[in-house]
N, C-alpha and C positions, 0 to 999 in steps of 0.2 A: 245603335251601332255608331262608331265614331272612328273615322280614319280606316274603315274596314275591320274594326276590332270590336268585339262585343264589350260593353261596359255596364257595371250594375246601375240599376234605376236609383238606388238608395245608397248613401254613404256607408263605407265599410264599419262604421262603429256599430251600427245596428247588428251587423252579422256577428261581430265579435261578443257582443253582450248577450245575444239571443242563443249563440251556440250552446251554451249549458242547458238551457231550457229545451232545445231541441233535442240533445243527446238524451236527456232524461225523459221526456214525454213525447218525443216526435213532434209532429205539426201542433198537437194541442199545446204544446209547451210555449208558442209563440202566443197564443192567445192568453195563457197564463201571464206571461211577461207583459203584454199590454195591459191587462187587468191590474197586475201589481203596480205598474208604472202610473196607472190612472189614479189608484188609491192614494199613492205616495204623493202625486202632484196635489190632490186634495188637501192631504195633511199639510203640505207646504204652502197651499193658497191660504189655508187657515191661519198658518204661523206668520206668513207675510202681512196678511191683513191686521193681524194682531199686533205686530211690531209698529205697523204704520198708524193704526188708528186706537188700539187699546180697548177695543169694544167687542166682547165675544158674540153678541148679537149680530153686528155688522159683519164679523169674520165668518160666521156661520152662513149668513147670506151671501157672501162673496163665494163660498163653496158651492151653495146651491146654485147660484147663477152659472159659475163655471159648469157644473155637472149636467143641469137641466136645460139650459138656454144655448149652449154652443155644441159643436160636433164632437167635444171631448168624449162623451159617453159612447157615440158611435164608434169613434176610434179606439176606444178601450175594448171593443167586442170584436176586433179584427185582428189579423196577424200582419198589421202594418206596423211601421216604425213611428207613426205620428204620436201615440201615447208616450213612447220613451222620449222623443223629442221635446214634448211638452214638459216632462219631468226635468229634463237636462235645462231648459229655460227656467223653470221654477227653481232649480238648484242655483243657477246663475243669480236669479233676482233675490234669493234668500242670502247668498253669499255677499251680495252688493249691499244689502240692507243691514247686514250684522254690525254690530259697533265694533269695528276694527280700531277706529281712530279715537283717541282721547277727546273729550268734549272740551272746548275752551269756554272761559267766562264770557258771558254776554250772548252766547250762541246757544240755541235750543238743540 
Protein backbone atom coordinates (compact mmCIF):
# COMPACT_ATOMS: atom_id res chain seq x y z
CA UNK A 1 0.00 0.00 0.00
CA UNK A 2 1.35 3.40 -0.94
CA UNK A 3 -0.37 6.65 -0.02
CA UNK A 4 -3.48 4.66 0.85
CA UNK A 5 -3.68 3.02 -2.59
CA UNK A 6 -2.94 -0.62 -3.43
CA UNK A 7 -0.08 -1.04 -5.88
CA UNK A 8 1.19 -4.23 -7.54
CA UNK A 9 4.15 -6.01 -6.06
CA UNK A 10 5.71 -6.70 -9.47
CA UNK A 11 6.07 -4.44 -12.52
CA UNK A 12 3.21 -4.39 -15.01
CA UNK A 13 5.22 -5.92 -17.87
CA UNK A 14 4.86 -9.36 -16.32
CA UNK A 15 1.08 -9.01 -16.24
CA UNK A 16 0.99 -7.97 -19.89
CA UNK A 17 3.20 -10.82 -21.06
CA UNK A 18 1.51 -13.39 -18.83
CA UNK A 19 -2.06 -12.46 -19.78
CA UNK A 20 -2.26 -14.65 -22.92
CA UNK A 21 -0.92 -17.65 -20.99
CA UNK A 22 -3.43 -17.03 -18.22
CA UNK A 23 -6.32 -16.70 -20.67
CA UNK A 24 -5.39 -19.92 -22.44
CA UNK A 25 -4.51 -22.18 -19.49
CA UNK A 26 -5.57 -20.34 -16.37
CA UNK A 27 -3.18 -20.41 -13.43
CA UNK A 28 -1.18 -23.24 -15.03
CA UNK A 29 -0.32 -20.87 -17.87
CA UNK A 30 1.82 -18.83 -15.50
CA UNK A 31 3.86 -21.95 -14.75
CA UNK A 32 4.22 -22.60 -18.47
CA UNK A 33 5.42 -19.04 -19.06
CA UNK A 34 8.09 -19.45 -16.37
CA UNK A 35 9.24 -22.78 -17.78
CA UNK A 36 9.47 -21.41 -21.33
CA UNK A 37 11.32 -18.30 -20.14
CA UNK A 38 13.79 -20.51 -18.26
CA UNK A 39 14.41 -22.68 -21.32
CA UNK A 40 14.90 -19.61 -23.52
CA UNK A 41 17.28 -18.09 -20.95
CA UNK A 42 19.37 -21.28 -21.02
CA UNK A 43 19.57 -21.11 -24.81
CA UNK A 44 20.64 -17.48 -24.59
CA UNK A 45 23.18 -18.34 -21.89
CA UNK A 46 24.73 -20.86 -24.28
CA UNK A 47 24.70 -18.31 -27.12
CA UNK A 48 26.31 -15.59 -24.99
CA UNK A 49 29.06 -17.92 -23.76
CA UNK A 50 29.62 -19.13 -27.31
CA UNK A 51 30.03 -15.57 -28.57
CA UNK A 52 32.41 -14.67 -25.78
CA UNK A 53 34.57 -17.80 -25.65
CA UNK A 54 33.82 -19.85 -28.82
CA UNK A 55 34.05 -23.07 -26.83
CA UNK A 56 31.00 -25.40 -26.88
CA UNK A 57 32.10 -27.31 -23.77
CA UNK A 58 32.52 -24.13 -21.77
CA UNK A 59 29.17 -22.82 -23.08
CA UNK A 60 27.44 -26.01 -22.00
CA UNK A 61 29.07 -25.76 -18.58
CA UNK A 62 27.79 -22.18 -18.27
CA UNK A 63 24.26 -23.45 -18.91
CA UNK A 64 24.65 -26.25 -16.39
CA UNK A 65 25.94 -23.83 -13.78
CA UNK A 66 23.02 -21.50 -14.41
CA UNK A 67 20.48 -24.30 -14.27
CA UNK A 68 21.83 -26.33 -11.38
CA UNK A 69 23.68 -24.03 -9.01
CA UNK A 70 21.42 -20.98 -8.92
CA UNK A 71 17.80 -20.41 -8.00
CA UNK A 72 16.90 -20.21 -11.70
CA UNK A 73 15.42 -23.72 -11.74
CA UNK A 74 13.32 -23.02 -8.65
CA UNK A 75 12.01 -19.79 -10.16
CA UNK A 76 11.13 -21.60 -13.38
CA UNK A 77 8.81 -23.93 -11.46
CA UNK A 78 6.65 -21.19 -9.97
CA UNK A 79 4.21 -18.51 -11.06
CA UNK A 80 6.65 -15.70 -10.28
CA UNK A 81 8.06 -13.16 -12.76
CA UNK A 82 11.67 -14.04 -11.91
CA UNK A 83 12.27 -16.41 -14.85
CA UNK A 84 10.83 -13.88 -17.27
CA UNK A 85 13.04 -11.18 -15.78
CA UNK A 86 16.05 -13.44 -16.20
CA UNK A 87 15.11 -13.94 -19.86
CA UNK A 88 14.82 -10.18 -20.42
CA UNK A 89 18.26 -9.63 -18.87
CA UNK A 90 19.71 -12.39 -21.07
CA UNK A 91 18.14 -10.74 -24.12
CA UNK A 92 19.79 -7.46 -23.16
CA UNK A 93 23.15 -9.21 -22.75
CA UNK A 94 22.93 -10.94 -26.13
CA UNK A 95 21.88 -7.68 -27.76
CA UNK A 96 24.87 -5.94 -26.20
CA UNK A 97 27.27 -8.67 -27.28
CA UNK A 98 26.02 -8.75 -30.88
CA UNK A 99 28.42 -7.47 -33.48
CA UNK A 100 26.59 -4.24 -34.33
CA UNK A 101 29.70 -2.13 -34.80
CA UNK A 102 32.18 -2.68 -37.60
CA UNK A 103 35.55 -3.83 -36.35
CA UNK A 104 38.47 -1.55 -36.88
CA UNK A 105 41.95 -2.71 -37.79
CA UNK A 106 44.20 -3.41 -34.88
CA UNK A 107 41.34 -4.06 -32.47
CA UNK A 108 40.11 -7.58 -31.70
